[in-house]
N, C-alpha and C positions, 0 to 999 in steps of 0.2 A: 780273705783267701791268701794263702801262701803257696807259691809255686816255685820249684827250683828244677834246673835241668843240668845234667852231668853227662860229659862226653864219655863215650865207651873206650876201653882199652884198645890200643892200636890193632890187636889181633881180631877185634870184632867190628871194626869200622866199615867192613864190606857187607855186613848184614844189619847192623844195628845203628840208627841215627843218633839216639841218646837214651838214657835212662832218666826218669824224672819222678819227682815227688810233688804231690798236691794235697793241701789240707784245706777243708772248708767247714766253717761252723755255721750251722743253720739253726733255726728254732725248734720248738717242739713239734710243730706241724711240718708235714712233707713240703718241700719247696723243690722247684724244678731248675735245672741248669741244662743249657743246650750245648752240644758238642758239634763244632762246624766241621765238614768235610776238609780232608787234606790229602796229600799223596803217601800217606803212610798207613801201615797196619799196627795196632796197639794191643800188646797184652797187658791186662789189667789186673792187678791185685788190690783189693780194698779192705779196709779194716774200720771198725766201729759201727756205726749205723749201717743199715741195709742199704744197698745201692739198687734201685728198682728201675724198670723201664715200663713204659706204657704199652700193654697188648691186650687185645680183645676186650677193651673198655675197662680194664683194671691195671693195678701195678704188680708187675711180676718181679720178685726179688731174683737178683743175678748172683750166681756162685762166684767164688773168688779162687782162681782166676777165671776171667772170660776174655774172649778176644773181640776187639772192635776193628773190623776190617775196613776196607775202603768204603766210605759213605758216599751216596750220591745225593743226599739230603741230610739237613741237620738231624740229629738224634737227641731226644730230650730225656734226661735221666732225673730221678727223684730220690731225695734222701732227708734226713732230719738229723738234728743235733750235730755230732762232729763225724765227718767222713775223711779218711786218709786213703790216699792212693799211691801206689808205686807203679809206674808204668814203664813199659819197654816199647820204644818207638822203632819198629822194624821197617825195612824196605819190603814193600809188598811182594817182590819177586824172590824173596829169601825166606820169608816167615814160615811158609808151609814146609818147606825142605828143612828148615831148622827143627821144627817141632815133629817132623815125620807125619804130617797130616795131609789129606787130600786137599787140594785148592779149592776154595769156595767163594761164593760172592755175597755170603751173608753179611749184612752191615754189622750186626751184632751177634756173635757166634759163641754159643755154650758148647764146651768141648772137654772130653776127658783125656787126661795126660799126666804122666809122672810129674810134671812141673808143678802140680797142685800140692805135692808133698812139701813144697816150701812154704806154704801158707802158715803152718803152725810156727815155725822158726821166725819167719818175718813178723808175725804178729807179736811175738815177745819183744823183738827189738823195737818195733813201732810203739807199743805201749809203754816201753822203757824211754821213749823219746830219742833213741839211738838210730837215726836215720841212715847215718853212713854205714854202720854195721849191716842194716838190713840191705843196703844197696850192695855191699860187698858180698853178701850171700847170693844175690842175683846175678851179679857179674861172674862170680865163680861157676854158677850153674851154666850160664851160657858159654863161658870158655871151655867147660867140659863138653857141652853139647856141640860146640863149634869144631872141636878136635875130631869128631866123629863123622862129619859130613864134608862133602867135596862141593863147594859152591861153583856153580856153572860159570866158567869165565867168560862166556859170551854174554850172559846175562848181567854180570858184574860190569863188563865194559859198556853194556848198553845203558845200564843204570847211571854210571858215571856221566855219560854223555847227556842223558835226560836231565839229571840234576844240575849239571853245569849250565844247561841251556835254559833251566827253569821250565821245561816242558814246551818249549818253542821250536824244538828240532822236528823236522818232518821225519816219518818213519823210515824212509828211505836213508836218510842220513844217520839215524840211529843204527840202523842195520850196517851201514858202511863202518861206522865207529866200532861196532862189535865185530867186524869181520865176518859178517853172515849175510845171507839173502834175506830179503825181507819175509819171504814165506817161512824160512827156518826160524827166524827171530820171533815172528808172530806165534808160531806154533809153540815154541818153547816158553815163551813169555806168558802165554795164556795157560799153559799147562802148570807153571810153577805159581802164578798169581791169581789165576781165575778171570784176569782182565787183559785186554789188549793194550799194546803200547799207546795208542791213541787215546784210550780211556784213562790211563794213568797220567799222561802228558796233560790232558784237559784238567785233571784235578791239581797238577802241579802249578799250572798257569793260574787256575782260580786261587790257589793258596797264595801266590805272590800278590794278587790284586787284594785278596783279603787282608793280608798282613799290612800292605801299604795303607789301606783305608783305616785300619784299626790304629796305626801308629801316627798317620799323617791324614786325618779325615778330609782335609782340603785338597788332597791330590788331584791333579787335572786327569780326568778319565780318558780324554782324547790322547793325551801323552802316554798314559799307562798302556792303552789299547795298541799304540804304535810300538812301544818298547816290548811288549810281550806277544806280538805276532798276531794279534786279532785283526779281523779285516777292517773294523772300525769300532768306534765307540758303541754303536748299537750291538754289535756282535758281542763285545764285552759284557754288556749289560744283560743280554739274554743267557749267556753262560753263567754269569754271576747269579742270577736269579734261579737258574736251573739247579744250581748246587746249593745255594744258601736259603732259597725259599723267599728272598727279599731283593730289592734292588740296591745297587751300589749307594745311592744317595740315602736310602733309609738306613743301611748299615753304617754308613759314615755318620749319621745323626746319632745312632746308638753309641757310637765311639766318642762322639763329643759330650755325651751326658756323664762325664765323669768316670767312665769305664776305663781307668787307666791300665795299661799293660805292665805287669809286675816283673817282666824280664825283657831282654832285648828281642826275644822271640814272641810271636803272637801266643797267647794262651787260649786254647781252644774251648775253655769253660766259660760260658756266658750266662749270666743270670737270666732265666727265662722270664 
């Protein structure tokens, strides 16, 4: 598997965390890979073999692009042969305004939008092996889209505070950082993202634990619990299992079994 991440232009850093490219080469038979929850929403373009998700007892092919919103549990996707992906990792409180769509809580969301017109151009660049040119097309699209919307400054300030605190900041302090009342912040945040500040903060904290255990499987859980504002180690373990479907210890064992991270950031795609 090849994975690369690219910082967005300065003008997009209030709405987009990063752009990324991922390539996986599987065999002739469908194989599954698991995507772990985190505190971001992703717009996913894919090329090559079909990308499918398990639904109603069968495999449902997903169009390109589709959106992967905030996940409360891991999602398992299936593909075979070669699958290439270009992803746009967005802050969840900006992605729906950016696309002009109503906020939703669907983990994997199929949507109709003019952005789909990029597919054929991106496909040509990807098939030619010119990843940089494909990413330039995506960046330019979002630069144009960004110029047409006004990002809510209150949500932007709240988001900065939440990210800097890795999800450990109480809602009252997030509201103070955004110069808003708790009630106003919560209303606007949920309207823009579909989730509460507490929901997203919980995912941010989980993401920090997950990344730490992936990179350093022998990390001390009690120390992590204290560092990230959990009540105690048991609280961390309950929340970790809630989002990942497994215990921190089991996840750490999986990390030890030679599943090396291919960048300094956690790669959310894990072979199922």
